N, C-alpha and C positions, 0 to 999 in steps of 0.2 A: 789645592783644595779651596773651594769657595767657603767663605765664612757663613755662619748661620744668619747673621744680620743681613748680609747681601742676598742670601736665599729668601729671606722673608720679604725683602724689597721686591725681588723678582716675582715671587708668588702674589704679592699684593697688586703689582702691575698687571699680571695675567688675570687676576680675579676682576680687577676694574675693567679691563678690556672685555671680559666675558659678560659682565653686568651691562655694560654699554651695548653690546651686541644683542643681548636679550631684550633690553628695553627699547632699542631704537629700530629694530627690524620687524617686519611683519611676515617674513618668509619662514616656512616651517624648517627648511634645511639649515638656514643660518641660526635659527633658534636652537636646534639640536647641537650644532657645532659650538655655539657659545656656551651651552650648558656643559658640554664635554670639556671645554677649556676651563670652566670654573671648577669642575671636579678634578681635573688634572692639576690645577693650582693647589687644591686642597691636598691631593695625594703627594705632590712635591713637598708641601709644607710638613706633612706627617713623616715622610721619609727623612727630610732634613732634621727634624726634631728627634727622630729616632737615632740618627747618626750623632747628633750633638750631645744627647744625654745617654748614649751607649745603652740603648734599650731596643728590644725587638718589638715592643708594643706598637709603635708608630708604623713600622713596616707591615705588621699583620693587619692593622686597620686600613692601611693603604691597599693591601691585597683585597680586603673585603669590599672597600669602596669601588675598586676596579671591577670586581665581579658584578656588583649591583649596578654600576654604570653601564656595563655591557647589556645586562638584562633590560634596563630602562630604555636604552637606545633601540633595542629590538622591538620593544612594545610601542614606542613612539613612532618608529618607522612604519610598523604595520598599521598604526592608526592614520598616519599620513597617506599611506597607499589607499586605504579605504576612503579617506576624505577626498583624495584626488579623483578616485573613480566616481564619486557622487557629484563633485562640483567642477572638475576639470582644471582646478587650480590648487596650489598649495599655500596660497596667501591666507593669512589669518584674518584679513579684513572682512571676509565674507562669512565669518562664523555666526553672525547674527541671523543669517538666513536659515540656519539649521534649527529646526524645532521638532521635538518628538518625544 
């Protein structure tokens, strides 16, 4: 069994990688993947805390975050598809061109 301290180190590293991916990339797909990694790091931390403190509260929050993350991903992917149809690219560098 992994200790809670090691789990928080792993989730911190995952979250840092996700923040780096969000801030450094301009591609829509890598943005979505990085956001999902950040949410999964939070979920892993909630489940680890739930196991550490013998409570089901963290696991229920993790399930709620997972459902919200799926809904968020579906909405963002539909927005990216619409954006791709308009511009022919999924790069966020051309967002300045959209006005309306």
